[in-house]
N, C-alpha and C positions, 0 to 999 in steps of 0.2 A: 769327162767333158760335160756331161749333163748336169752334174752336181754344181759346178761353178756357175753355170748359166742360171740354174734354179735359185741358187743363193743370191746371185746378183739381182734377179728379178724380184725375189722376196725382199731383199734389202732395199731395193729401189721403191717397192710398194710401201714398206714400212716408213722409209724416209719421206715419201710423198704424203702419207697419212699424218706423219708428225708435223710436216710443214703446214698442211691444211688445218690441223687441230691447233697448232700454235698461232696461225694467222687469224683464225676466227674464234677459237676458244680462249686464248690467253687474255685478250682485252676484256672479255666478259668476266673471266675469273678475277682479274685485277680489279675491275669495277665493283664486283660484288664484295670483294674483300675490303675495299676502301669504304663502300657504303656501310658494311657491317661495323667497321672500326669507327666511323663517324656518327653512327646512329645514337640518338640521345635516349638510350634505354635506361630504365631505372637501375641504379646501382653501378653503372659503368663509370670508368674514370673520366671519359670525355664529357659526360653529363655533369659530373662534379666540377670539372674545370670550367664548363660553360656557365653553370648556375652560380658559382662563387669565384669570380675572377679576383685573385688574391693581390695582384699588383695595383697600387693606387694610381689614380690619374692626377697629375699636377693641376691645381686650380688656383689661379691668382686673381685677386680682386683689387681694383683701384677705386677709391671713393673720392668724389669732389666735395670738399667741405666748404660750406658757405661761411665766410669769415665775418661778414657784415649783415646779418639778418635784419637788424633794426633799420639800417639805412635802406635796404632793399624794400622793406615794408613802407618806407616813406617815398619810394619811387626812384631811388638812386641805383646806379649800376652795380650789379653783384660782383664781389671779389671772391674767387674760389681758389682753394689750395688743394692740390692733389695729394692724397694720402695713400701710401701703399708701396709695394704690394703686400696684401694680406695673403699668406700662402696657406692653402688648404690641401689636404689629401682627400681625394674623392674615391670612395669605395662603392662599387655597384654590385648589387646582389639580386638574384632572382628568387622570389619566395612564392609560396603557395603554388607549386608546380602541379599542373593537372594534365594528364595524358589523355588524348582523344584517339582511341583506336580506329574509329570509323574513318577519319581522314588523315591519320598518322601525323598528328600535330601535338605540340605542347603549348599550353597557355600558362601564363605566370603574371605575377605582380612585381613591379620594380621597387627595390628598396635602395635608396641612395643615402650614404652617410658621409658627412664632411667632418674631418678632424683638423683643427687649427694646428699649424706647425710654427711655433714661435721662432725656432732656430732658422728657418728659411725665409721668414717674413722680414720686412724692412726693420732695421735696428730701432728699438724703442717701442715697437707696436706690440700690444698685448691682446688685442681683440676687444678690450673694454673701453676704448676711447669714446668720448662724447663727440658726435658729429652732427652738424646742422646741414640739412639738405632739403630742398623743396620736395613735397610729396609728388611722386611722378604721375600718379593717376589724376590728382587734382590739377597739376600743372598742365597735363594734356587736355583736361576738360576746359580749363581757362583759355588756353591757346586756341582751341577749336571754337569756343564761344566768341573770342575776340575776332576770329576770322569770319565766322558765319553770322553772328548776331551781336555786334558790338554794343548795341543799346542795352543789352541784358547784363553787361558787366557790372554796372552799379548795383543792381539788385542782388546779383550773386555775391558780390564783394561784401554786402551787408550780412549775408548768411554765413560767411566764413570767418571764424574767430581769428584775431591777430596772433 
């Protein structure tokens, strides 16, 4: 009779310790295993995947072509034609990786590459089309000047070649 009571007490104690260890220890064990698996250590597979993402990002560009630039220069209303999409595949890569052990970080430079995909672009587009469009920085400057100091437009207009 003593033996079954002792076995039951010992089994209950082991069960209690297993539950406590599982309740408190298992989350810490799982967290540490995940942290080790996701760490960007040199030579690890996860670092290789992180630094050289191999799947391209689809990048489409539409351009507005100014079809009557001479008329616009004379002050007429612009006529624009939408051209596109030009389809590019964008590849992002992290280069010059530097590990900083003191604060457990990685610094890097971004390298972005765009490859023109003629097959996915609009029919007939080669990427070598001649397009006329206003210079965005110059246009922004002129619009700001027109809003803030309209008297200066004549002077600035003389400085800009036709």
